[in-house]
C-alpha positions, 0 to 999 in steps of 0.5 A, a space after each residue: 492185301 490191298 486191291 492196289 497191291 494185288 494189281 501191282 503183283 498181277 501186273 509185275 507177274 504178267 510182265 515177267 511171264 511175257 518177258 520169259 516167253 519173249 526170251 524163248 521166241 526166235 527172231 526172223 534174223 536168228 532163224 535166218 542164222 540158224 537156217 544158214 548154219 544148219 548145213 554144217 552144224 546146229 546150236 545145241 543147248 545143254 539139257 535139250 534131248 534132241 541134241 546129238 552127242 559130238 563126234 570126235 575126229 579121228 586122226 588117220 595118222 601123221 600128215 605126209 611131208 608134202 602136206 605139211 610142207 604145202 601148208 605150213 613151210 611153203 611160204 618161207 621155203 619157196 621164197 627164201 623169206 627170212 633166209 630160209 633155204 629154198 626148196 629145190 635149190 641144192 646150194 641152199 641145202 648142201 651145208 645143212 644136209 652135211 649137219 645130218 638129218 637129226 640136226 635138221 629135224 631138231 632145228 626145225 622142231 626147236 627153231 633156228 635163226 629166223 624160223 620159229 619152232 616148228 615153223 608155222 605149223 604149231 599143230 604139227 607133231 614132231 613126226 610131221 615136222 620130221 617128214 616135212 624136213 625129209 620132203 624138203 631135203 629129198 626135193 633139194 639134192 
């Protein structure tokens, strides 16, 4: 191999090694980001031994009807948006209650008129929707 070729190969090797070392360095800005998220989490690179295994969240059972109502149903059922029966207004609920709880729950789960299926609570179980309906009926009689 010629001297020129040897120098060229050595130069490419040095640049490759320098680039590889730089790719593992953390910039000041990246370190600031790491420091900010550390109280709530950390970045874990697969294969790194010091990464803790993720802990699965354990459900404590269905949310209460009041909790579901307060987070998902309140926007429409407090204001009457899109014709929603308002919580606490018996006249809005009388005809609906007369249809029976099964129909009310089915309509809440499947959607009816301006209300999409499960209202705005796509992560609610059918049981939680039922509890929210029971909450609204109890608060409107």
